[in-house]
VEXNUKE-466381 format. One record per residue (C-alpha): residue in three letters; x, y, z. Coordinates in Angstrom, 1 decimal, padded with zeros to 4 digits. Each point is the difference from the previous one (the first is absolute). Layout:
<pts>
+-----+--------+--------+--------+
|   r |     xx |     yy |     zz |
+-----+--------+--------+--------+
| ALA |      X |      Y |      Z |
...
+-----+--------+--------+--------+
</pts>
This chain:
<pts>
+-----+--------+--------+--------+
|   r |     xx |     yy |     zz |
+-----+--------+--------+--------+
| MET |  089.5 |  093.0 |  087.4 |
| GLU | -001.7 | -000.6 |  003.0 |
| GLU | -004.3 | -000.3 |  000.4 |
| GLN | -001.2 |  001.9 |  002.4 |
| SER | -003.4 |  000.3 |  001.9 |
| PRO | -002.1 |  002.5 |  001.8 |
| GLY |  001.5 |  000.1 |  003.8 |
| LYS |  003.2 | -002.5 | -001.7 |
| LEU |  002.9 |  002.2 |  001.9 |
| VAL |  002.4 |  000.7 | -002.9 |
| SER |  003.1 | -002.5 |  000.9 |
| ASN |  002.2 |  003.7 | -001.9 |
| PRO | -001.3 |  003.3 |  000.9 |
| GLN |  002.8 |  002.2 | -002.4 |
| LYS | -002.1 | -002.3 | -002.4 |
| TYR | -002.4 |  002.5 | -000.1 |
| LEU |  001.3 |  003.1 |  001.7 |
| VAL |  002.8 |  002.1 | -000.6 |
| GLY |  001.5 |  003.3 |  002.3 |
| ASP |  000.3 |  002.7 | -001.7 |
| VAL |  003.9 |  001.1 |  000.9 |
| ARG |  000.1 |  002.8 | -002.0 |
| ARG | -000.2 |  002.9 |  001.9 |
| GLN |  002.6 |  000.2 |  002.4 |
| SER |  000.0 | -002.4 |  003.6 |
| THR | -003.9 | -000.6 | -000.7 |
| LEU | -001.4 | -003.5 | -001.1 |
| HIS | -003.8 |  000.2 | -001.0 |
| VAL | -002.0 | -002.8 | -000.5 |
| LEU | -001.7 | -000.5 | -003.3 |
| ARG | -001.8 | -003.2 | -001.8 |
| ARG |  001.7 | -001.1 | -002.6 |
| LEU | -001.6 | -001.8 | -002.6 |
| GLY |  001.2 | -002.0 | -003.3 |
| GLY | -002.4 | -002.3 | -002.0 |
| GLN | -003.4 | -001.0 |  000.4 |
| ARG |  000.7 | -002.6 |  002.4 |
| ASP |  001.1 |  002.6 |  002.6 |
| ARG | -002.5 |  002.2 | -000.3 |
| ALA | -002.6 | -002.3 |  000.7 |
| SER |  002.2 | -001.2 |  003.1 |
| ALA |  000.1 |  003.5 |  000.7 |
| ALA | -003.7 |  000.6 | -000.7 |
| GLN | -000.8 | -002.6 |  002.5 |
| GLU |  002.1 |  001.1 |  002.5 |
| PRO | -003.1 |  000.5 |  003.1 |
| LEU |  001.5 |  002.7 |  001.4 |
| PRO |  002.2 |  003.3 | -000.5 |
| LEU |  003.3 | -000.7 |  001.4 |
| ARG |  000.5 |  003.9 |  000.8 |
| LEU |  003.6 | -000.4 |  000.5 |
| ASN |  000.3 |  004.1 | -000.9 |
| ASP | -003.6 |  001.2 |  002.6 |
| ARG |  002.1 | -000.1 |  003.6 |
| GLU |  003.4 |  002.5 |  000.3 |
| SER |  001.6 | -002.5 |  002.3 |
| LEU |  000.4 | -002.3 | -003.0 |
| VAL |  001.0 |  002.6 | -002.7 |
| ARG |  002.5 |  001.5 |  003.0 |
| GLY |  001.4 | -004.0 |  000.9 |
| ARG |  000.5 | -000.4 | -004.0 |
| ARG |  001.7 |  002.9 | -000.6 |
| SER |  002.1 | -000.6 |  003.5 |
| ALA |  000.6 | -003.0 | -001.6 |
| PHE |  001.7 |  000.7 | -002.6 |
| LYS |  002.6 |  002.5 |  001.4 |
| TYR |  001.1 | -002.7 |  002.2 |
| TYR |  000.5 | -001.8 | -003.1 |
| ARG |  001.4 |  002.2 | -002.4 |
| ASP |  002.5 |  001.2 |  003.2 |
| GLY |  000.7 | -003.5 |  001.1 |
| LEU |  001.0 | -001.0 | -003.6 |
| ALA |  002.0 |  002.9 | -000.1 |
| ASP |  001.4 | -000.7 |  003.7 |
| TYR |  001.0 | -003.6 | -001.5 |
| LEU |  001.9 |  001.4 | -003.5 |
| ARG |  002.3 |  001.4 |  002.6 |
| ASN |  000.3 | -002.2 |  002.2 |
| LYS | -000.6 | -003.5 | -001.9 |
| VAL |  002.3 | -002.3 |  001.9 |
| ASP | -001.0 |  001.0 |  003.0 |
| LYS | -003.7 |  000.9 | -000.1 |
| ALA | -000.8 | -003.0 | -002.9 |
| SER | -001.8 | -002.1 |  002.6 |
| VAL | -001.7 |  002.7 |  002.4 |
| PHE | -001.7 |  001.9 | -003.3 |
| ARG | -000.8 | -003.8 | -001.7 |
| GLU | -002.0 | -001.2 |  003.6 |
| SER | -001.4 |  003.8 |  000.7 |
| LEU | -001.7 | -000.5 | -003.2 |
| GLN | -001.9 | -003.3 |  001.3 |
| HIS | -000.8 |  001.9 |  002.9 |
| TYR | -001.1 |  003.3 | -001.0 |
| PRO | -003.4 |  001.0 | -000.4 |
| HIS | -001.7 |  001.0 | -003.8 |
| ARG |  001.5 | -002.7 | -001.6 |
| THR | -001.5 |  000.5 | -003.1 |
| VAL |  002.0 |  003.6 |  000.0 |
| TRP |  003.2 | -001.9 | -000.5 |
| GLU | -001.7 | -001.8 | -003.1 |
| GLU | -001.3 |  002.9 | -001.7 |
| MET |  003.4 |  001.8 |  000.3 |
| LYS |  001.7 | -003.6 | -001.9 |
| ARG | -002.0 |  000.7 | -002.7 |
| GLN | -001.0 |  003.8 | -000.7 |
| ARG |  003.8 |  000.0 |  000.9 |
| GLN |  001.0 |  001.7 | -003.6 |
| HIS | -003.1 |  002.4 |  000.0 |
| ARG |  001.8 |  001.6 |  003.0 |
| PRO |  003.5 |  001.3 | -000.4 |
| GLY |  001.7 | -000.1 |  003.3 |
| LEU | -001.5 | -003.5 |  000.2 |
| ARG |  001.2 | -001.2 | -002.8 |
| GLU |  003.8 |  001.2 |  000.9 |
| LEU | -000.5 | -001.9 |  003.2 |
| PHE | -001.0 | -003.1 | -001.3 |
| ASN |  001.8 |  000.0 | -002.7 |
| ASP |  003.3 | -000.1 |  002.3 |
| ALA | -001.7 | -002.4 |  002.5 |
| GLU | -001.2 | -002.9 | -002.5 |
| GLU |  000.5 | -003.0 |  002.7 |
| THR | -003.5 |  001.9 |  001.8 |
| LEU | -002.3 | -000.3 | -002.7 |
| ALA | -000.8 | -003.1 |  001.1 |
| TRP | -000.1 |  000.7 |  004.1 |
+-----+--------+--------+--------+
</pts>
């Protein structure tokens, strides 16, 4: 387990944050605390991230969710023609964390579950 010190950048912020994709087309960032070490690391965080305070960030994540969901559906309709285009777009579209949360929480969202079940190869992208 990686050691955290105050002021040190976290190498994998998704270890400490989780997006709430339960509401349709929204993604709110919540703090995820696992064991005692995670709680201690979160407690040492010098400033809150306040990722939900600015409406523009919430709108951006909502837009990214729709883009990724619709892109995945389009990819499934046209796998042969769209594979490289969709994969490339994933690398450059903002809010990559939204894509990672969609993959991580796909079993809790029926619409996402079907999309990812039909395109399991995208889980590695």
